[in-house]
C-alpha positions as CSV (number, residue, x, y, z in Angstrom):
1,M,0.0,0.0,0.0
2,A,1.3,3.4,-1.0
3,Q,2.6,5.5,1.9
4,S,0.6,8.7,2.6
5,P,2.4,12.1,2.4
6,P,3.5,13.3,5.9
7,E,1.6,16.1,7.5
8,T,2.7,19.6,6.8
9,A,4.7,21.3,9.5
10,P,3.3,24.4,11.3
11,I,3.9,27.7,9.5
12,Q,6.5,29.9,11.2
13,S,7.3,33.6,10.9
14,R,9.0,36.3,12.8
15,N,6.2,38.7,12.0
16,S,2.4,38.5,12.2
17,L,0.9,37.5,8.8
18,Q,-2.0,39.4,7.2
19,N,-5.3,37.8,6.2
20,K,-4.8,38.5,2.5
21,Y,-1.9,39.0,0.2
22,R,-1.7,39.8,-3.5
23,A,0.3,36.6,-4.3
24,V,2.2,33.7,-2.7
25,V,5.8,32.7,-3.6
26,A,6.6,29.1,-2.9
27,I,10.3,28.2,-2.4
28,P,11.4,24.6,-1.6
29,C,14.8,24.6,0.0
30,C,17.1,21.6,0.6
31,N,20.8,22.0,1.4
32,E,20.8,25.5,0.0
33,F,22.1,27.6,2.9
34,D,24.6,29.2,0.5
35,T,22.0,30.3,-2.0
36,L,18.7,31.1,-0.2
37,P,19.9,34.4,1.2
38,E,20.8,35.8,-2.2
39,T,17.4,34.8,-3.6
40,L,15.5,36.3,-0.6
41,K,17.5,39.5,-0.9
42,S,16.7,39.8,-4.6
43,L,13.0,39.6,-3.6
44,E,13.6,42.4,-1.1
45,A,14.9,44.5,-4.0
46,T,11.6,44.3,-6.0
47,G,10.2,47.5,-4.5
48,Q,7.2,48.2,-2.2
49,V,5.1,45.7,-4.1
50,R,7.0,43.0,-2.1
51,D,5.0,44.0,0.9
52,E,1.9,42.5,-0.8
53,V,3.4,39.1,-1.4
54,L,3.7,36.2,1.1
55,I,7.0,34.3,0.7
56,V,6.9,30.7,2.0
57,V,10.1,28.7,2.2
58,N,9.9,25.0,2.9
59,V,13.2,23.8,4.4
60,N,13.0,20.1,3.7
61,Q,15.0,16.9,3.4
62,R,14.6,13.1,3.6
63,A,15.2,11.7,7.0
64,S,18.3,9.7,5.8
65,L,20.2,12.8,4.8
66,D,22.7,14.9,6.8
67,N,20.8,17.8,8.3
68,R,23.5,20.3,9.1
69,N,23.1,22.5,6.1
70,N,19.3,22.7,6.6
71,L,19.7,23.4,10.3
72,A,21.9,26.3,9.4
73,T,19.2,27.6,7.0
74,L,16.5,27.3,9.7
75,N,18.7,29.2,12.2
76,W,19.4,31.9,9.6
77,L,15.7,32.3,8.8
78,D,14.9,32.6,12.5
79,E,17.4,35.5,12.8
80,F,16.9,37.1,9.3
81,E,15.6,40.7,9.6
82,T,13.7,41.5,6.5
83,S,11.0,43.7,5.1
84,L,9.5,40.7,3.3
85,P,6.3,39.0,4.5
86,L,8.3,35.8,5.1
87,A,7.2,32.4,6.5
88,W,8.8,29.0,6.5
89,L,8.2,25.3,7.2
90,D,10.5,23.1,9.1
91,H,10.6,19.6,7.5
92,V,14.0,18.8,9.1
93,T,13.6,18.6,12.9
94,D,11.2,17.0,15.4
95,G,10.6,13.9,13.2
96,R,9.2,16.0,10.3
97,A,11.8,15.1,7.7
98,Y,10.4,13.2,4.7
99,P,10.2,9.5,4.2
100,E,12.4,8.2,1.4
101,K,9.6,8.2,-1.2
102,F,9.0,12.0,-1.0
103,G,11.0,15.0,-2.2
104,V,10.6,18.1,-4.2
105,G,7.1,17.4,-5.4
106,L,5.8,17.3,-1.9
107,A,8.0,20.3,-0.9
108,R,6.5,22.5,-3.6
109,H,3.0,21.3,-2.9
110,Q,3.2,22.0,0.8
111,C,4.6,25.5,0.1
112,C,1.7,26.3,-2.1
113,T,-1.1,24.8,0.0
114,V,0.2,26.6,3.1
115,G,-0.1,29.9,1.2
116,L,-3.5,29.3,-0.3
117,P,-5.6,30.6,2.6
118,F,-3.8,33.9,2.5
119,V,-4.9,34.8,-1.1
120,D,-8.0,35.2,-3.2
121,E,-9.1,32.8,-5.9
122,A,-7.5,34.8,-8.8
123,A,-4.3,35.6,-7.0
124,P,-1.1,34.1,-8.5
125,I,0.8,31.2,-6.8
126,I,4.4,31.8,-7.9
127,S,6.9,28.9,-7.9
128,L,10.6,29.8,-7.3
129,D,13.8,28.0,-6.2
130,A,16.2,28.7,-3.4
131,D,19.0,29.2,-5.9
132,S,17.2,31.5,-8.3
133,P,17.3,35.2,-7.7
134,V,14.9,37.5,-9.6
135,D,15.0,40.7,-11.5
136,P,14.0,43.9,-9.6
137,N,10.9,44.2,-11.9
138,Y,9.9,40.6,-11.2
139,F,6.7,41.2,-9.2
140,Q,5.6,44.3,-11.0
141,A,6.0,42.5,-14.4
142,I,3.8,39.6,-13.2
143,F,1.1,41.8,-11.8
144,D,1.1,44.1,-14.9
145,Y,0.8,41.1,-17.2
146,I,-2.1,39.7,-15.2
147,A,-3.8,43.1,-15.1
148,H,-3.6,43.3,-19.0
149,H,-4.6,39.7,-19.4
150,P,-7.6,39.2,-17.1
151,S,-8.3,35.7,-18.4
152,F,-4.8,34.6,-17.2
153,Q,-4.8,31.3,-15.4
154,A,-1.4,29.7,-15.8
155,G,2.0,30.2,-17.4
156,H,5.6,30.9,-16.6
157,V,8.0,33.8,-16.4
158,N,11.2,34.3,-18.5
159,F,14.6,33.0,-17.4
160,K,18.3,33.3,-17.9
161,H,20.6,30.9,-16.2
162,R,23.4,32.5,-14.1
163,H,27.0,31.5,-14.7
164,C,28.1,30.3,-11.3
165,G,30.6,27.6,-12.2
166,N,33.8,27.1,-14.2
167,A,34.2,27.5,-17.9
168,D,33.0,24.0,-18.7
169,E,29.8,24.5,-16.7
170,K,29.3,27.9,-18.3
171,R,29.5,26.4,-21.8
172,A,27.3,23.6,-20.7
173,I,24.5,25.8,-19.4
174,E,24.6,28.0,-22.5
175,I,24.2,24.9,-24.7
176,Y,21.4,23.5,-22.6
177,E,19.5,26.8,-22.3
178,R,19.7,27.2,-26.1
179,H,18.3,23.7,-26.4
180,L,15.4,24.6,-24.1
181,K,14.6,27.8,-25.9
182,L,14.8,26.2,-29.4
183,H,12.6,23.4,-28.3
184,R,9.9,25.8,-27.1
185,Q,10.3,27.9,-30.3
186,K,10.0,24.9,-32.6
187,L,6.9,23.5,-30.7
188,E,5.3,27.0,-31.1
189,E,6.1,27.0,-34.8
190,A,4.5,23.6,-35.1
191,N,1.4,25.1,-33.5
192,S,1.6,22.7,-30.5
193,P,-0.4,24.0,-27.5
194,H,2.4,22.5,-25.3
195,A,5.1,25.1,-26.2
196,W,6.2,26.1,-22.8
197,Y,9.1,25.8,-20.4
198,A,8.9,23.3,-17.6
199,I,11.2,24.9,-15.2
200,G,10.1,24.8,-11.5
201,S,11.5,28.3,-10.7
202,T,9.4,30.0,-13.4
203,I,5.8,28.6,-13.0
204,V,2.9,31.0,-12.1
205,C,-0.8,30.0,-11.9
206,T,-3.9,31.3,-10.1
207,K,-5.0,29.8,-6.8
208,Q,-8.2,28.6,-8.6
209,A,-6.2,26.9,-11.4
210,Y,-3.8,25.3,-8.9
211,L,-6.7,23.7,-7.0
212,K,-8.5,22.6,-10.1
213,S,-5.4,20.9,-11.5
214,G,-4.7,19.1,-8.3
215,G,-1.4,20.9,-7.7
216,Y,2.1,19.5,-7.6
217,H,2.3,15.7,-7.4
218,C,3.5,14.9,-3.9
219,R,5.3,11.7,-5.0
220,R,7.3,13.2,-7.8
221,M,11.0,13.2,-7.1
222,A,11.6,15.1,-10.3
223,G,9.6,16.5,-13.2
224,E,6.9,17.8,-10.9
225,D,7.1,21.1,-12.8
226,F,6.4,19.5,-16.2
227,Y,3.4,17.5,-14.8
228,L,1.9,20.5,-13.1
229,L,1.9,22.5,-16.3
230,Q,0.5,19.5,-18.2
231,Q,-2.4,19.1,-15.6
232,L,-3.0,22.9,-15.8
233,S,-3.3,22.5,-19.6
234,K,-5.6,19.5,-19.3
235,T,-8.0,21.4,-17.0
236,G,-8.4,24.1,-19.7
237,C,-5.6,26.6,-18.9
238,K,-3.7,28.2,-21.7
239,I,0.0,28.2,-20.7
240,E,1.2,31.8,-21.2
241,M,4.6,33.4,-21.0
242,I,5.3,36.5,-19.0
243,K,8.3,37.7,-20.9
244,E,9.1,40.8,-18.9
245,A,9.5,39.0,-15.6
246,F,12.9,37.3,-15.2
247,V,14.3,34.7,-12.9
248,F,18.0,33.7,-12.9
249,P,18.3,30.0,-12.0
250,S,21.7,28.4,-11.0
251,D,23.7,26.5,-13.6
252,R,25.0,24.1,-10.9
253,V,25.7,20.5,-11.7
254,S,23.4,18.2,-9.7
255,D,22.9,14.5,-9.3
256,R,19.9,14.9,-6.9
257,V,17.4,14.1,-9.6
258,P,17.5,11.8,-12.6
259,F,16.8,14.6,-15.2
260,G,16.5,18.3,-15.5
261,T,19.0,21.2,-15.7
262,G,21.5,20.0,-13.1
263,K,21.7,16.6,-14.6
264,A,21.9,18.0,-18.1
265,V,24.8,20.3,-17.2
266,G,26.7,17.4,-15.6
267,D,26.2,15.3,-18.7
268,I,27.4,18.0,-21.0
269,V,30.5,18.7,-18.9
270,E,31.3,15.0,-18.8
271,S,30.6,14.2,-22.5
272,G,31.5,17.6,-24.0
273,R,28.3,17.8,-26.1
274,W,24.5,17.8,-26.2
275,L,22.3,16.2,-28.8
276,T,19.1,18.1,-29.6
277,Y,16.1,17.2,-31.7
278,H,16.3,17.6,-35.5
279,D,14.2,20.3,-37.1
280,H,12.4,17.7,-39.2
281,C,10.8,16.2,-36.0
282,Y,9.0,19.5,-35.4
283,R,8.1,19.7,-39.1
284,D,6.5,16.3,-39.0
285,L,4.7,17.1,-35.7
286,G,3.4,20.3,-37.3
287,Q,2.1,18.4,-40.3
288,L,0.3,16.0,-38.1
289,L,-1.4,18.7,-36.0
290,D,-2.4,20.6,-39.2
291,V,-4.0,17.4,-40.7
292,V,-6.0,16.9,-37.5
293,E,-7.1,20.5,-37.2
294,R,-8.3,20.7,-40.8
295,G,-9.8,17.2,-40.6
296,V,-11.9,17.2,-37.5
297,A,-14.8,15.6,-39.5
298,N,-12.6,13.0,-41.1
299,S,-12.2,9.4,-40.2
300,A,-9.1,8.1,-38.4
301,E,-8.1,6.2,-41.5
302,N,-8.3,9.4,-43.6
303,I,-6.2,11.3,-41.1
304,L,-3.6,8.5,-41.1
305,E,-3.3,8.6,-44.9
306,N,-2.3,12.3,-44.8
307,V,0.2,12.5,-41.9
308,P,4.0,11.7,-42.3
309,E,4.7,8.0,-42.4
310,A,6.6,7.9,-39.2
311,C,3.8,9.8,-37.4
312,K,1.4,7.3,-38.9
313,S,3.3,4.4,-37.4
314,W,3.4,6.1,-34.0
315,L,-0.3,6.9,-34.1
316,V,-1.2,3.3,-35.0
317,G,0.9,2.1,-32.1
318,R,-1.2,4.3,-29.8
319,R,-4.4,2.9,-31.3
320,F,-5.5,6.1,-32.9
321,T,-8.1,4.3,-35.0
322,S,-10.1,3.5,-31.9
323,V,-9.3,6.7,-30.0
324,W,-10.3,9.2,-32.6
325,P,-13.9,8.1,-33.2
326,K,-14.5,8.1,-29.4
327,L,-13.1,11.7,-29.2
328,Q,-15.5,12.7,-32.0
329,N,-18.5,11.0,-30.5
330,N,-17.9,12.6,-27.0
331,S,-17.3,16.2,-28.2
332,R,-20.1,18.6,-28.7
333,D,-18.2,20.7,-31.2
334,D,-14.9,21.1,-33.0
335,E,-13.3,23.2,-30.3
336,M,-14.0,20.5,-27.7
337,L,-12.8,17.8,-30.0
338,L,-9.4,19.5,-30.5
339,Q,-9.1,20.2,-26.8
340,R,-9.6,16.5,-26.1
341,F,-7.3,15.5,-28.8
342,H,-4.6,17.6,-27.2
343,E,-5.4,16.1,-23.9
344,W,-4.7,12.7,-25.5
345,L,-1.6,14.0,-27.4
346,D,-0.5,15.8,-24.2
347,A,2.9,17.4,-23.5
348,F,4.4,14.0,-22.4
349,Q,3.0,12.2,-25.5
350,T,4.2,15.0,-27.7
351,L,7.7,14.5,-26.3
352,K,7.4,10.8,-26.8
353,L,6.5,11.3,-30.4
354,I,9.5,13.6,-30.9
355,H,11.7,10.9,-29.3
356,Y,10.2,8.3,-31.6
357,L,10.8,10.4,-34.7
358,S,14.4,11.0,-33.5
359,D,15.0,7.3,-33.1
360,K,13.3,6.2,-36.3
361,V,13.8,8.8,-39.0
362,N,15.5,12.1,-37.8
363,P,18.5,11.4,-35.5
364,R,19.4,14.0,-32.9
365,V,22.0,16.5,-33.9
366,A,24.9,18.0,-31.9
367,M,24.1,21.4,-30.3
368,E,26.3,24.1,-31.6
369,I,27.0,27.4,-29.9
370,N,28.5,30.5,-31.5
371,R,31.4,32.3,-29.8
372,G,29.2,35.3,-29.3
373,D,26.7,33.2,-27.4
374,H,29.3,32.8,-24.5
375,K,28.7,36.4,-23.5
376,Q,26.3,36.7,-20.6
377,S,23.4,39.0,-21.3
């Protein structure tokens, strides 16, 4: 039987907290005593708007880990004099450390849920990381975007990785960041609704959208950011990009999770290269999506006749001929049909299709970076 998530620790703060804030910032923190202060001080530098935002830090770890770094963080938080509305959770001491099956997914979820009672339904729940300082205009840019886009439910801010390591790590993060940005751009050009960044320190969604989506998956040890965005998309949210708000994640090498930025940087440093997806994979994806959008009244067989051959093989393997008529029969109009199709061909399945195309017809290509790209902007 699956183990239930542990109870959330009591919220702590040096100051009395208000009944309502304009937003909540959720920051999981594990062995990041060296980086959390810089991130919190960057939030202090965002102007008076910071007074309207509740910051929740979840200092957490698994029970089997050395707790000295996290104890230092808790002591620092208890003594930190700040103008920020700052609160924290202690999942380190008094038997509150996590069992082995829990990690960052639970840490993010607890941060968010603790903050939810302090904001209204339309208020943004903002995800950040302990090693990710923000631009001075960060909060104002988020609030301005939401004010000009009243239908906003979910999205992410912009990002630029900091260069904290040596020359090899600097080159590695430049390559990986370019891969991330090209991947999103090519998905957008293919008219995929899943053209967004899955970076935990960039995600923003309203309280209402967070609750409707089910929030961060408590059992995810990695990829919790990707799956939250996917669930937000599946519950009807358009994933938008807040271009004027910047966060600056660390480029650190990490082996704490099996994939993600830290793992990718380590792999690039070790191998000296990174293989990205061929442009033709996105071309084929775009053709598939175009055939479906223009052929909502067509049979599955007709659609299969008009998509690229490799896409046809993949669709057949996923039993498209039985799925498509069910989607048609259970949709009241074309808009609903396409929404349900994209719930079926969701972000994860889209990535699996690109991997299939990479393996079968369009092999990955080495990521190149120009000399000028080494300059930090």
